[in-house]
N, C-alpha and C positions, 0 to 999 in steps of 0.2 A: 465129072470133075467138080471140085468145090474150091471156092476162093478163101483165102486166109486174110483177115483184116486186122489192122492194129487198133489201138485205142481211139484213133480219130476216124475209124471206119474206112480207112484207105487200104485198098488191096495191095498186099506186100508179097504174096506167094500163092501158090496153088497146091492143093492136095490131089494127086492123080495116081491111082493104083498104089496107094499107101506111101507114095514118094512126096516129099515136100520140095517143091520147085520154086526157087527164088525168082521173082518176077524180073528183077533187073539183070541178074547174072545169067538167067536162062540155064540154070544147072541145079541138080539135086543137092540139097544141103541137109536133108534130114529124112527120116523114115518114121512111120508109125507101125509098130508091131503090137497087135492086140489094141490096147489103148495107151500104150507107152510110147513116148516120143524120144527119138534118138537123133543126135547130130554127129559131129566129128569125134566126140569123146566115146569112151568105152561104156559109159553108164548112161541111163536115161536122164533127160532133163526135166521130165514131167509127164503129164498124161492129158488125154482128151476126155473130158467129161461134159456131157450135155452141150456138145458143139463148142466147147471152150477149151483152148490150150491152157493148162494150168501148170505152174511151177510147183515143185514139191512143197513150197511154203503155203500153197493154196491160192496164191495170187495169180491173176489173169496175165497171160502172155499174148494171146491173140484169140480171135473168134473165127469159127468155121461157118461159112455161108454157102448156100447154093449158088452156082454160077450158070448162067444161061448161055454164055458165049465162051467157047474154048479158043484161046489164041492159036492161030495157025502155026506159030513158031514152036509151040509145045507139041502139037500133033506131029510135026516133022522130025522132032528129035527123040522120039520114043526109044530107039535102040541106044542112043547115047545116055539117056536117062537111066536105063536099066543097068548099064555098065557102071555108072556113077553110084547107083543104089547098092550094087554088090560090094563096092569098095567100102561104103559106110557099114553095110551089114557084116562084112568080114571083121570089122573093128569092134563090134559089139561083144563085150565079155560078160556084162551083168544085165540080164534081161528081166530081172525081178523088180517090179514097181511097188513102192510102199503105198499105204493108205494116205489119201489126201483129203483134207477138209477144205471145201470151197470157201473162198473169201470174195468179197465184192470189189476189193481194190486191185489195182494193177501193179505188177512187179516193176521195179525200177529199170530193169533191162528188158529189151524187146525180144521176141521169139527168135528173129534172125540172128541177133547178136549171140544169144545163148547156144544156138545150134552150131555156130562156127567156132566155139571155144573148144580147145582140146584139153579136156581134164582127164 
């Protein structure tokens, strides 16, 4: 399991079996397929490159870091997470990701916000 941190280096979510699990809601809010990142919408919102979640603009959304401790609540909800992940996966219609040029600045919206938008 890896943790996902925001621009202040605060853990906001976890990446577990390619599922993005919101730390506060304890539910799956996104998926990583290949290196493409998906949320509620049918199209990807960006990619993971060099342990960084990037928006298609190239701006950073979050960072991916190694986690030494897996919260017990995440271990206990594995079956629920798989069901939630399938719901997101069934909504994916465009799984082609475009080329992204990395930038050093952060996007105005955070990863969790973009994952929950239904575009």
